Backbone as CSV, one residue per row, in Angstrom:
resi,resn,N_x,N_y,N_z,CA_x,CA_y,CA_z,C_x,C_y,C_z
1,MET,11.785,-9.361,26.340,12.399,-9.830,25.102,12.943,-8.644,24.327
2,LYS,14.179,-8.760,23.891,14.795,-7.705,23.093,14.590,-8.016,21.619
3,LEU,13.988,-7.090,20.877,13.701,-7.269,19.459,14.478,-6.243,18.642
4,ASN,15.136,-6.709,17.586,15.847,-5.820,16.675,14.915,-5.438,15.522
5,PHE,14.954,-4.193,15.111,14.074,-3.718,14.046,14.818,-2.778,13.121
6,THR,14.232,-2.547,11.962,14.706,-1.534,11.016,13.536,-0.658,10.635
7,LYS,13.685,0.641,10.770,12.647,1.589,10.342,12.919,1.925,8.880
8,MET,11.902,1.740,8.024,12.032,2.018,6.597,10.778,2.728,6.102
9,HIS,10.900,3.402,4.968,9.715,4.024,4.381,9.783,3.994,2.865
10,GLY,8.618,3.978,2.253,8.465,4.161,0.820,7.588,5.371,0.606
11,CYS,8.172,6.472,0.144,7.435,7.729,-0.064,6.743,8.201,1.224
12,GLY,7.400,8.004,2.366,6.837,8.475,3.630,5.879,7.509,4.293
13,ASN,5.546,6.392,3.625,4.718,5.340,4.214,5.652,4.464,5.048
14,ASP,5.755,4.767,6.358,6.800,4.182,7.191,6.293,3.025,8.041
15,TYR,7.074,1.956,8.059,6.766,0.786,8.864,8.001,0.366,9.655
16,ILE,7.750,-0.422,10.688,8.803,-0.980,11.521,8.976,-2.429,11.091
17,TYR,10.160,-2.764,10.582,10.410,-4.070,9.984,11.185,-4.967,10.946
18,PHE,10.714,-6.209,11.063,11.383,-7.198,11.903,11.838,-8.369,11.039
19,ASN,13.119,-8.700,11.147,13.679,-9.835,10.428,13.360,-11.109,11.200
20,CYS,12.341,-11.827,10.760,11.908,-13.045,11.450,12.624,-14.288,10.940
21,PHE,13.673,-14.101,10.114,14.608,-15.180,9.847,15.499,-15.406,11.069
22,GLU,15.649,-14.353,11.892,16.584,-14.403,13.020,15.911,-14.278,14.377
23,GLN,14.630,-13.931,14.431,13.912,-13.764,15.688,12.439,-14.067,15.462
24,SER,11.704,-14.330,16.528,10.281,-14.655,16.411,9.455,-13.582,17.102
25,ILE,8.290,-13.296,16.529,7.346,-12.321,17.078,6.081,-13.085,17.450
26,ASP,5.728,-13.113,18.730,4.614,-13.929,19.201,3.257,-13.241,19.073
27,ASN,3.228,-11.922,19.272,1.950,-11.206,19.274,2.069,-9.945,18.419
28,PRO,2.120,-10.100,17.083,2.348,-8.936,16.225,1.219,-7.912,16.275
29,GLU,-0.015,-8.361,16.517,-1.142,-7.427,16.561,-0.955,-6.404,17.686
30,GLU,-0.667,-6.892,18.884,-0.478,-5.990,20.030,0.791,-5.162,19.868
31,LEU,1.834,-5.799,19.330,3.098,-5.092,19.138,2.931,-3.934,18.163
32,SER,2.137,-4.135,17.107,1.931,-3.073,16.127,1.233,-1.872,16.748
33,VAL,0.210,-2.129,17.565,-0.506,-1.036,18.224,0.444,-0.227,19.109
34,ARG,1.269,-0.930,19.866,2.133,-0.244,20.831,3.280,0.499,20.149
35,LEU,3.924,-0.149,19.196,5.107,0.452,18.588,4.783,1.508,17.542
36,SER,3.598,1.440,16.937,3.236,2.423,15.906,2.943,3.793,16.498
37,ASP,2.640,3.852,17.772,2.341,5.126,18.422,3.539,6.069,18.287
38,ARG,3.291,7.269,17.761,4.374,8.204,17.475,4.805,9.015,18.695
39,HIS,4.092,8.858,19.804,4.483,9.558,21.034,5.094,8.605,22.057
40,PHE,4.541,7.404,22.167,4.985,6.468,23.199,5.658,5.218,22.628
41,GLY,5.759,5.115,21.302,6.402,3.973,20.675,7.515,4.424,19.757
42,ILE,7.786,3.609,18.740,8.792,3.974,17.742,8.196,4.955,16.748
43,GLY,6.949,4.715,16.371,6.255,5.552,15.397,6.264,4.928,14.025
44,GLY,5.086,4.749,13.449,4.983,4.187,12.107,3.540,3.941,11.726
45,ASP,3.334,3.533,10.477,1.994,3.187,10.010,1.640,1.744,10.349
46,GLY,2.567,1.025,10.984,2.340,-0.351,11.376,3.660,-1.081,11.445
47,ILE,3.598,-2.411,11.546,4.809,-3.223,11.535,4.719,-4.240,10.408
48,ILE,5.888,-4.663,9.923,5.969,-5.674,8.873,6.988,-6.727,9.295
49,LEU,6.577,-7.979,9.217,7.442,-9.101,9.541,7.994,-9.699,8.250
50,ILE,9.314,-9.890,8.191,9.972,-10.524,7.054,10.268,-11.959,7.468
51,CYS,9.503,-12.898,6.926,9.511,-14.284,7.410,10.037,-15.239,6.343
52,PRO,10.522,-16.411,6.764,10.880,-17.453,5.796,9.641,-17.922,5.031
53,SER,9.865,-18.441,3.832,8.771,-18.938,2.993,9.181,-20.242,2.329
54,ASP,8.222,-21.135,2.159,8.459,-22.389,1.450,8.293,-22.246,-0.054
55,VAL,7.709,-21.133,-0.500,7.379,-20.988,-1.923,7.997,-19.750,-2.561
56,ALA,8.702,-18.910,-1.787,9.295,-17.687,-2.312,10.565,-17.378,-1.521
57,ASP,11.243,-16.294,-1.906,12.472,-15.911,-1.188,12.167,-15.444,0.232
58,ALA,10.983,-14.912,0.448,10.571,-14.462,1.782,9.052,-14.350,1.813
59,ARG,8.519,-14.196,3.014,7.069,-14.027,3.193,6.823,-12.762,4.012
60,MET,5.851,-11.976,3.606,5.515,-10.733,4.296,4.253,-10.903,5.127
61,ARG,4.319,-10.443,6.379,3.106,-10.251,7.175,3.073,-8.783,7.584
62,MET,1.965,-8.123,7.319,1.844,-6.684,7.532,0.690,-6.408,8.479
63,PHE,0.932,-5.555,9.489,-0.080,-5.209,10.476,-0.227,-3.685,10.543
64,ASN,-1.477,-3.241,10.469,-1.774,-1.813,10.539,-1.561,-1.288,11.958
65,ALA,-1.652,0.025,12.092,-1.431,0.647,13.393,-2.483,0.251,14.419
66,ASP,-3.651,-0.221,13.975,-4.684,-0.662,14.920,-4.589,-2.158,15.228
67,GLY,-3.563,-2.820,14.703,-3.348,-4.232,14.975,-3.965,-5.174,13.965
68,SER,-4.793,-4.674,13.044,-5.401,-5.543,12.037,-4.365,-5.935,10.991
69,GLU,-4.497,-7.161,10.481,-3.533,-7.642,9.496,-4.002,-7.311,8.090
70,GLY,-3.097,-6.770,7.274,-3.403,-6.440,5.894,-2.914,-7.524,4.954
71,LYS,-3.582,-7.666,3.830,-3.204,-8.702,2.873,-2.064,-8.268,1.962
72,MET,-1.912,-6.951,1.777,-0.939,-6.474,0.809,-0.485,-5.075,1.181
73,CYS,0.756,-4.736,0.839,1.284,-3.391,1.073,2.345,-3.132,0.015
74,GLY,2.028,-2.297,-0.952,2.942,-2.038,-2.055,4.243,-1.409,-1.612
75,ASN,4.168,-0.403,-0.745,5.390,0.231,-0.245,6.187,-0.734,0.610
76,GLY,5.488,-1.581,1.361,6.162,-2.565,2.190,6.919,-3.595,1.376
77,THR,6.353,-4.018,0.248,7.049,-5.001,-0.587,8.370,-4.436,-1.089
78,ARG,8.375,-3.169,-1.491,9.608,-2.561,-1.995,10.664,-2.480,-0.894
79,CYS,10.234,-2.118,0.310,11.190,-2.009,1.421,11.750,-3.374,1.802
80,ILE,10.917,-4.411,1.747,11.421,-5.753,2.022,12.467,-6.140,0.976
81,GLY,12.211,-5.811,-0.292,13.192,-6.092,-1.331,14.522,-5.437,-1.042
82,LYS,14.488,-4.164,-0.651,15.723,-3.453,-0.323,16.410,-4.095,0.887
83,PHE,15.637,-4.424,1.910,16.198,-5.043,3.116,16.902,-6.357,2.765
84,MET,16.239,-7.192,1.970,16.788,-8.500,1.635,18.072,-8.376,0.807
85,TYR,18.064,-7.498,-0.181,19.243,-7.361,-1.042,20.391,-6.675,-0.307
86,ASP,20.099,-5.566,0.345,21.160,-4.808,1.002,21.817,-5.584,2.125
87,ASN,21.079,-6.534,2.731,21.637,-7.334,3.816,22.141,-8.697,3.341
88,GLY,22.262,-8.881,2.020,22.842,-10.096,1.481,21.965,-11.325,1.599
89,MET,20.659,-11.139,1.823,19.751,-12.285,1.964,19.270,-12.790,0.607
90,VAL,19.360,-11.942,-0.412,19.243,-12.351,-1.808,20.385,-11.678,-2.557
91,SER,20.898,-12.344,-3.568,22.075,-11.802,-4.276,21.775,-11.438,-5.721
92,LYS,20.577,-11.766,-6.198,20.215,-11.470,-7.581,19.387,-10.186,-7.645
93,PRO,19.281,-9.554,-8.827,18.561,-8.280,-8.926,17.051,-8.408,-8.966
94,GLU,16.526,-9.528,-8.488,15.088,-9.705,-8.366,14.813,-10.759,-7.311
95,MET,13.589,-10.793,-6.809,13.216,-11.788,-5.812,11.713,-12.001,-5.845
96,THR,11.275,-13.071,-5.225,9.847,-13.332,-5.074,9.458,-13.154,-3.615
97,LEU,8.242,-12.664,-3.401,7.762,-12.384,-2.053,6.361,-12.954,-1.902
98,GLU,6.175,-13.800,-0.911,4.867,-14.382,-0.614,4.068,-13.403,0.236
99,THR,2.832,-13.111,-0.183,1.927,-12.258,0.572,0.579,-12.951,0.676
100,LEU,-0.304,-12.393,1.472,-1.642,-12.967,1.588,-2.465,-12.771,0.319
101,SER,-1.988,-11.949,-0.602,-2.674,-11.778,-1.885,-1.870,-12.392,-3.031
102,GLY,-0.999,-13.337,-2.698,-0.270,-14.049,-3.737,1.223,-13.758,-3.721
103,ILE,1.941,-14.416,-4.621,3.389,-14.243,-4.740,3.679,-13.106,-5.703
104,LYS,4.508,-12.152,-5.274,4.836,-10.977,-6.073,6.293,-11.052,-6.529
105,LEU,6.547,-10.604,-7.759,7.906,-10.533,-8.300,8.426,-9.109,-8.166
106,LEU,9.604,-8.957,-7.562,10.233,-7.663,-7.357,11.501,-7.592,-8.186
107,LYS,11.695,-6.483,-8.893,12.927,-6.255,-9.656,13.592,-4.985,-9.136
108,PHE,14.921,-5.062,-8.950,15.656,-3.993,-8.284,16.445,-3.138,-9.270
109,GLN,16.484,-1.839,-8.978,17.444,-0.940,-9.615,18.547,-0.702,-8.591
110,ILE,19.769,-1.125,-8.930,20.883,-1.094,-7.990,21.763,0.124,-8.274
111,GLU,22.095,0.866,-7.210,23.036,1.979,-7.309,24.052,1.866,-6.178
112,ASP,25.346,1.815,-6.541,26.432,1.707,-5.564,26.242,0.508,-4.633
113,GLY,25.764,-0.593,-5.199,25.628,-1.818,-4.440,24.410,-1.890,-3.547
114,LYS,23.541,-0.878,-3.606,22.331,-0.860,-2.789,21.106,-0.677,-3.680
115,VAL,19.960,-1.127,-3.186,18.722,-0.961,-3.934,18.236,0.479,-3.811
116,ALA,17.985,1.115,-4.962,17.471,2.486,-4.976,15.981,2.514,-5.297
117,ASN,15.585,1.747,-6.307,14.180,1.673,-6.705,13.792,0.224,-6.932
118,VAL,12.504,-0.052,-6.765,11.988,-1.401,-6.943,10.731,-1.336,-7.801
119,THR,10.626,-2.253,-8.759,9.399,-2.432,-9.525,8.734,-3.726,-9.075
120,VAL,7.469,-3.637,-8.718,6.724,-4.789,-8.222,5.618,-5.133,-9.210
121,ASP,5.579,-6.401,-9.604,4.444,-6.907,-10.375,3.333,-7.186,-9.376
122,MET,2.335,-6.306,-9.339,1.276,-6.382,-8.341,0.149,-7.335,-8.741
123,GLY,0.264,-7.938,-9.920,-0.792,-8.834,-10.377,-1.946,-8.064,-10.996
124,ALA,-2.972,-8.781,-11.359,-4.129,-8.170,-12.021,-5.017,-7.457,-11.012
125,ALA,-5.587,-6.350,-11.435,-6.557,-5.642,-10.604,-7.859,-6.437,-10.544
126,ILE,-8.480,-6.457,-9.369,-9.765,-7.123,-9.183,-10.863,-6.074,-9.291
127,LEU,-11.779,-6.268,-10.224,-12.828,-5.282,-10.485,-14.222,-5.790,-10.139
128,ASN,-14.374,-7.088,-9.950,-15.681,-7.641,-9.603,-16.068,-7.178,-8.197
129,PRO,-17.189,-6.490,-8.037,-17.549,-5.920,-6.734,-17.574,-6.933,-5.593
130,ALA,-18.059,-8.136,-5.854,-18.153,-9.133,-4.793,-16.784,-9.581,-4.314
131,GLU,-15.782,-9.539,-5.202,-14.438,-9.981,-4.839,-13.630,-8.874,-4.182
132,ILE,-14.059,-7.611,-4.297,-13.234,-6.503,-3.789,-13.049,-6.529,-2.273
133,PRO,-14.002,-6.682,-1.368,-15.438,-6.793,-1.619,-16.165,-5.465,-1.364
134,THR,-17.256,-5.294,-2.124,-18.176,-4.198,-1.905,-19.573,-4.698,-2.248
135,ARG,-20.576,-4.024,-1.764,-21.950,-4.463,-1.981,-22.583,-3.846,-3.231
136,PHE,-21.803,-3.150,-4.046,-22.310,-2.691,-5.331,-22.604,-3.903,-6.208
137,GLU,-23.611,-3.768,-7.062,-23.980,-4.856,-7.956,-23.380,-4.637,-9.336
138,GLY,-23.438,-5.680,-10.166,-22.925,-5.589,-11.517,-21.539,-6.183,-11.638
139,GLU,-20.971,-6.078,-12.861,-19.657,-6.649,-13.135,-18.529,-5.753,-12.652
140,GLN,-18.760,-4.436,-12.610,-17.765,-3.484,-12.131,-18.481,-2.358,-11.393
141,ALA,-17.740,-1.687,-10.506,-18.267,-0.498,-9.834,-17.429,0.690,-10.276
142,VAL,-17.767,1.233,-11.441,-17.019,2.337,-12.037,-17.913,3.563,-12.096
143,SER,-17.478,4.640,-11.443,-18.220,5.903,-11.418,-19.663,5.684,-10.964
144,VAL,-19.804,5.033,-9.819,-21.125,4.762,-9.256,-21.379,5.721,-8.095
145,PRO,-22.625,6.106,-7.844,-22.915,7.043,-6.761,-22.840,6.373,-5.394
146,LEU,-22.291,7.119,-4.424,-22.205,6.637,-3.042,-22.450,7.818,-2.119
147,GLU,-23.408,7.669,-1.222,-23.701,8.729,-0.264,-22.886,8.502,1.002
148,ALA,-22.118,9.512,1.374,-21.288,9.434,2.580,-21.055,10.834,3.103
149,ASN,-21.005,10.952,4.413,-20.719,12.241,5.044,-21.704,13.316,4.598
150,GLY,-22.961,12.914,4.310,-23.989,13.868,3.942,-23.956,14.340,2.504
151,GLU,-23.066,13.745,1.668,-22.975,14.132,0.268,-22.981,12.876,-0.616
152,THR,-23.266,13.074,-1.903,-23.219,11.977,-2.857,-21.975,12.125,-3.714
153,TYR,-21.173,11.069,-3.756,-19.914,11.062,-4.492,-19.989,10.038,-5.620
154,SER,-19.172,10.253,-6.653,-18.995,9.270,-7.712,-17.715,8.505,-7.412
155,VAL,-17.813,7.184,-7.216,-16.664,6.403,-6.773,-16.412,5.240,-7.739
156,THR,-15.167,4.800,-7.757,-14.764,3.608,-8.511,-14.046,2.672,-7.548
157,CYS,-14.446,1.412,-7.553,-13.916,0.447,-6.577,-12.997,-0.561,-7.265
158,VAL,-11.840,-0.785,-6.641,-10.809,-1.671,-7.175,-10.170,-2.405,-6.006
159,SER,-9.780,-3.653,-6.213,-8.951,-4.345,-5.232,-7.593,-4.642,-5.842
160,MET,-6.544,-4.333,-5.066,-5.182,-4.721,-5.426,-4.637,-5.666,-4.356
161,GLY,-5.514,-6.570,-3.897,-5.180,-7.426,-2.768,-5.848,-6.937,-1.505
162,ASN,-6.254,-5.679,-1.505,-7.094,-5.092,-0.461,-8.018,-4.067,-1.123
163,PRO,-9.155,-3.765,-0.514,-10.168,-2.945,-1.188,-9.824,-1.458,-1.225
164,HIS,-10.150,-0.825,-2.347,-9.930,0.614,-2.512,-11.159,1.267,-3.122
165,CYS,-11.457,2.462,-2.644,-12.540,3.286,-3.157,-11.916,4.589,-3.642
166,VAL,-12.020,4.882,-4.931,-11.328,6.019,-5.546,-12.330,7.108,-5.917
167,LEU,-12.026,8.347,-5.525,-12.859,9.503,-5.854,-12.014,10.519,-6.606
168,PHE,-12.511,11.018,-7.724,-11.847,12.100,-8.444,-12.508,13.415,-8.032
169,VAL,-11.686,14.323,-7.510,-12.190,15.577,-6.960,-11.415,16.741,-7.573
170,ASP,-11.931,17.946,-7.381,-11.298,19.131,-7.966,-10.044,19.555,-7.210
171,GLU,-10.013,19.276,-5.906,-8.903,19.753,-5.079,-8.741,18.808,-3.902
172,VAL,-7.491,18.472,-3.554,-7.273,17.498,-2.479,-6.591,18.089,-1.248
173,ASP,-5.818,19.158,-1.416,-5.003,19.664,-0.306,-5.831,20.152,0.873
174,SER,-6.999,20.708,0.607,-7.792,21.303,1.681,-8.812,20.329,2.281
175,LEU,-8.872,19.103,1.808,-9.853,18.151,2.318,-9.574,17.802,3.779
176,ASP,-10.625,17.711,4.570,-10.517,17.306,5.965,-10.667,15.790,6.034
177,LEU,-9.546,15.077,5.806,-9.617,13.623,5.743,-9.944,12.998,7.093
178,GLU,-9.618,13.672,8.183,-9.955,13.141,9.505,-11.473,13.019,9.667
179,LYS,-12.205,13.878,8.980,-13.666,13.849,9.031,-14.246,12.957,7.940
180,ILE,-13.701,13.096,6.713,-14.281,12.403,5.567,-13.850,10.942,5.517
181,GLY,-12.594,10.677,5.823,-12.041,9.336,5.672,-12.813,8.246,6.389
182,PRO,-13.117,8.408,7.688,-13.837,7.339,8.389,-15.219,7.054,7.813
183,ALA,-15.850,8.057,7.195,-17.178,7.841,6.613,-17.118,6.849,5.464
184,PHE,-15.991,6.822,4.756,-15.814,5.838,3.686,-15.279,4.518,4.241
185,GLU,-14.275,4.600,5.105,-13.674,3.379,5.653,-14.715,2.455,6.267
186,ASN,-15.657,3.029,7.001,-16.644,2.238,7.741,-18.020,2.223,7.083
187,HIS,-18.083,2.594,5.809,-19.367,2.639,5.106,-19.931,1.222,4.967
188,PRO,-21.237,1.037,5.154,-21.829,-0.305,5.061,-21.692,-0.962,3.689
189,MET,-21.350,-0.195,2.658,-21.146,-0.795,1.340,-19.833,-1.580,1.264
190,PHE,-18.992,-1.450,2.308,-17.700,-2.139,2.307,-17.634,-3.067,3.519
191,PRO,-17.974,-4.339,3.352,-18.094,-5.254,4.491,-16.783,-5.506,5.230
192,GLU,-15.633,-5.274,4.573,-14.337,-5.443,5.241,-13.625,-4.100,5.393
193,ARG,-14.423,-3.015,5.417,-13.887,-1.647,5.407,-13.131,-1.404,4.091
194,THR,-12.660,-0.197,3.887,-11.970,0.097,2.632,-10.932,1.184,2.827
195,ASN,-9.930,1.182,1.952,-9.010,2.309,1.805,-9.660,3.280,0.827
196,THR,-9.439,4.564,1.022,-10.086,5.555,0.162,-9.050,6.536,-0.372
197,GLU,-9.067,6.745,-1.692,-8.138,7.665,-2.348,-8.905,8.855,-2.921
198,PHE,-8.414,10.046,-2.629,-8.989,11.293,-3.132,-7.996,11.847,-4.155
199,VAL,-8.454,12.013,-5.408,-7.531,12.201,-6.522,-7.861,13.463,-7.317
200,ARG,-6.811,14.250,-7.617,-6.934,15.402,-8.515,-6.212,15.074,-9.812
201,VAL,-6.868,15.318,-10.918,-6.275,15.064,-12.230,-5.471,16.288,-12.654
202,ILE,-4.172,16.077,-12.933,-3.318,17.158,-13.427,-3.278,17.126,-14.951
203,ASP,-3.010,15.943,-15.520,-3.121,15.744,-16.963,-3.307,14.245,-17.201
204,ASP,-3.240,13.812,-18.456,-3.558,12.415,-18.766,-2.445,11.442,-18.394
205,HIS,-1.362,11.951,-17.796,-0.288,11.085,-17.310,0.087,11.389,-15.858
206,THR,-0.594,12.337,-15.237,-0.166,12.799,-13.915,-1.366,13.015,-13.010
207,LEU,-1.307,12.440,-11.814,-2.384,12.550,-10.833,-1.797,12.899,-9.469
208,GLN,-2.606,13.541,-8.645,-2.237,13.823,-7.257,-3.250,13.139,-6.351
209,MET,-2.774,12.483,-5.293,-3.709,11.774,-4.428,-3.348,11.934,-2.958
210,ARG,-4.394,11.860,-2.130,-4.247,11.645,-0.698,-5.028,10.380,-0.356
211,VAL,-4.598,9.708,0.698,-5.193,8.412,0.995,-5.548,8.300,2.468
212,TRP,-6.717,7.716,2.717,-7.145,7.334,4.057,-7.156,5.808,4.094
213,GLU,-6.246,5.221,4.882,-6.117,3.768,4.919,-6.909,3.182,6.085
214,ARG,-7.591,2.089,5.806,-8.325,1.409,6.875,-7.323,0.910,7.921
215,GLY,-7.625,1.206,9.162,-6.768,0.749,10.243,-5.609,1.657,10.567
216,SER,-5.311,2.647,9.712,-4.159,3.520,9.953,-4.488,5.006,9.845
217,GLY,-5.606,5.357,9.189,-5.909,6.766,8.964,-5.149,7.294,7.760
218,GLU,-4.931,8.606,7.705,-4.201,9.161,6.571,-2.728,8.783,6.661
219,THR,-2.193,8.267,5.570,-0.766,7.991,5.464,-0.196,8.836,4.333
220,TRP,1.118,8.973,4.317,1.758,9.838,3.329,1.877,9.167,1.971
221,ALA,1.661,7.865,1.927,1.712,7.154,0.652,1.041,5.801,0.819
222,CYS,0.569,5.242,-0.281,-0.017,3.905,-0.282,0.215,3.306,-1.658
223,GLY,1.046,2.252,-1.721,1.395,1.670,-3.012,0.218,1.012,-3.693
224,THR,-0.544,0.194,-2.949,-1.721,-0.426,-3.565,-2.752,0.640,-3.926
225,GLY,-2.822,1.706,-3.121,-3.739,2.800,-3.414,-3.379,3.509,-4.704
226,ALA,-2.079,3.741,-4.926,-1.639,4.371,-6.162,-1.977,3.481,-7.359
227,CYS,-1.817,2.166,-7.193,-2.187,1.234,-8.271,-3.682,1.313,-8.550
228,ALA,-4.484,1.314,-7.493,-5.938,1.402,-7.657,-6.337,2.701,-8.348
229,VAL,-5.662,3.790,-8.014,-5.952,5.090,-8.627,-5.648,5.053,-10.120
230,ALA,-4.523,4.456,-10.496,-4.178,4.366,-11.915,-5.212,3.529,-12.670
231,VAL,-5.620,2.412,-12.085,-6.634,1.569,-12.716,-7.942,2.336,-12.867
232,ALA,-8.351,3.027,-11.804,-9.593,3.800,-11.848,-9.517,4.908,-12.886
233,ALA,-8.342,5.536,-13.029,-8.180,6.600,-14.016,-8.344,6.060,-15.435
234,VAL,-7.823,4.863,-15.686,-7.987,4.250,-17.010,-9.451,3.886,-17.237
235,LEU,-10.087,3.284,-16.227,-11.486,2.870,-16.374,-12.415,4.057,-16.612
236,ASN,-12.028,5.233,-16.091,-12.842,6.437,-16.265,-12.410,7.272,-17.462
237,GLY,-11.494,6.761,-18.296,-11.087,7.451,-19.514,-10.169,8.627,-19.293
238,ILE,-9.548,8.727,-18.117,-8.661,9.856,-17.805,-7.249,9.579,-18.297
239,CYS,-6.765,8.353,-18.096,-5.437,7.928,-18.524,-5.576,6.711,-19.437
240,LYS,-4.443,6.261,-19.999,-4.460,5.159,-20.950,-3.700,3.962,-20.396
241,LYS,-4.122,2.778,-20.826,-3.401,1.553,-20.499,-2.025,1.553,-21.165
242,ASN,-1.109,0.767,-20.579,0.228,0.525,-21.142,1.075,1.790,-21.228
243,GLU,0.727,2.797,-20.435,1.536,4.008,-20.366,1.824,4.336,-18.909
244,ASP,3.006,4.904,-18.648,3.373,5.263,-17.281,2.479,6.392,-16.772
245,ILE,2.001,6.223,-15.548,1.182,7.238,-14.880,1.922,7.658,-13.618
246,LEU,2.268,8.934,-13.533,2.990,9.465,-12.381,1.982,9.938,-11.346
247,ILE,2.139,9.452,-10.126,1.199,9.801,-9.062,1.943,10.510,-7.939
248,HIS,1.536,11.748,-7.665,2.120,12.537,-6.582,1.383,12.228,-5.281
249,LEU,2.121,11.789,-4.266,1.565,11.558,-2.944,2.200,12.534,-1.968
250,ARG,1.701,12.587,-0.756,2.246,13.532,0.216,3.732,13.279,0.484
251,GLY,4.159,12.001,0.401,5.537,11.673,0.733,6.458,11.444,-0.441
252,GLY,5.962,11.609,-1.668,6.815,11.380,-2.831,6.004,10.918,-4.020
253,ASP,6.703,10.401,-5.029,6.072,10.026,-6.290,6.198,8.521,-6.536
254,LEU,5.156,7.956,-7.139,5.171,6.572,-7.594,4.780,6.547,-9.062
255,THR,5.334,5.582,-9.787,4.997,5.409,-11.197,4.254,4.093,-11.371
256,ILE,3.097,4.144,-12.008,2.245,2.974,-12.189,2.017,2.742,-13.680
257,ARG,2.067,1.466,-14.075,1.708,1.095,-15.444,0.662,-0.018,-15.369
258,TYR,-0.508,0.247,-15.947,-1.627,-0.697,-15.937,-1.709,-1.363,-17.299
259,THR,-1.520,-2.681,-17.346,-1.570,-3.426,-18.597,-2.700,-4.453,-18.538
260,ASP,-2.891,-5.163,-19.627,-3.916,-6.204,-19.659,-3.571,-7.356,-18.719
261,GLU,-2.281,-7.555,-18.465,-1.850,-8.688,-17.652,-1.732,-8.346,-16.169
262,ALA,-1.253,-7.141,-15.838,-0.943,-6.821,-14.442,-0.818,-5.318,-14.253
263,VAL,-0.617,-4.929,-12.997,-0.317,-3.547,-12.633,1.105,-3.527,-12.080
264,PHE,1.940,-2.624,-12.601,3.341,-2.552,-12.188,3.579,-1.265,-11.406
265,LEU,4.170,-1.425,-10.240,4.416,-0.325,-9.306,5.914,-0.095,-9.186
266,THR,6.366,1.135,-9.430,7.785,1.467,-9.317,7.958,2.658,-8.383
267,GLY,8.902,2.510,-7.441,9.176,3.605,-6.518,10.387,3.299,-5.663
268,SER,10.729,4.262,-4.831,11.919,4.148,-3.997,11.629,3.354,-2.730
269,ALA,12.704,2.966,-2.061,12.633,2.330,-0.745,13.803,2.875,0.062
270,THR,13.532,3.318,1.284,14.542,4.032,2.065,14.670,3.457,3.463
271,LYS,15.897,3.195,3.870,16.170,2.799,5.252,16.362,4.060,6.086
272,VAL,15.664,4.133,7.222,15.778,5.303,8.096,16.803,5.045,9.201
273,PHE,16.598,3.992,9.979,17.564,3.637,11.016,17.292,2.232,11.522
274,GLU,18.258,1.685,12.238,18.122,0.397,12.906,18.093,0.628,14.409
275,GLY,17.483,-0.305,15.138,17.451,-0.173,16.590,16.999,-1.463,17.249
276,SER,16.848,-1.414,18.534,16.313,-2.543,19.289,15.389,-2.013,20.365
277,ILE,14.437,-2.839,20.747,13.457,-2.436,21.752,13.117,-3.638,22.615
278,GLU,12.818,-3.391,23.881,12.395,-4.464,24.784,10.888,-4.569,24.760
279,ALA,10.372,-5.794,24.556,8.938,-6.004,24.478,8.550,-7.110,25.432
C-alpha cells in the first residue's frame, strides 16, 4: 500500500502526518514504530492521523514512537491546524479539533496566506492526583517528595490530557535524561507512566525545560509539557496567572498563559516535506 505523508514539526517535536480524509491507515501502532525509526524509517517522534470528525473540523489520533496512543499533543494540534488551513481544508482563521482529551479550539496567525503561529485553547489543567493519574494523595500534588534514581526530588504533577511530572532544578543542560527519564516514566507512582519535565527558572516570566516523554524518550519540544510547566510554576509561586510565560525548549520557544478558565498555548508550526512510502 502506498501512503502519502507530510513531515511537520512544532519547535523540533516532529511527527509524520497522514491525511485520513483521503486514505485509511489500518495498523497505526505498528506503522508508528516502523516509520519513527530515524535510521530505517522516515524518522519522527511518532505519527499523527488527521481524520474526519462528526463533532469538529477534524479529529486527531496520535501515536508515540513505541506504538502507544496518546490522548493529546500540543505541538501536533498546531501542525494539524496549519495542514488544514494551508491545504484549503478549512478557510476560516480558526478551527475545532477533536482529541481523546476533548475538543480544542485553534486560532491561526496568517502570514502570506499560510499559517505561521497557532494558539490552542488546551482547556483546564487537571490537578486532582487520581485524575492525572498518580498515586499521590490529597487534592493536589504540588512540591511533593518523590524518590527516583536513588535521589529524592520535589515534584509537581499536572495533567493536560496526559500526565506530567514537573521538577524545578538548578541546571538542565547537563542532565543525563537517558538515565533519569525512564526512572520517572516507569515509576510506580504513575500507573499510566508519565511525561517528565526538568525546568530551570530564568525569571518570573521565563523558563527553560527539557522533556522526557513516555513512549518516545527525550524530544526537542512538548506542547502539553510546556503547559504543565507553566501551571506548575504558578502553583509553586514562581510565575503569575494571566501573564505570558515564555518557555525555552531544545527546539524553540513556546508561550503559555495560564488563566482560571484554561491554559493557552501559542507557537509555530512548520512543514518540512511531503512524500510517499510503501507499507
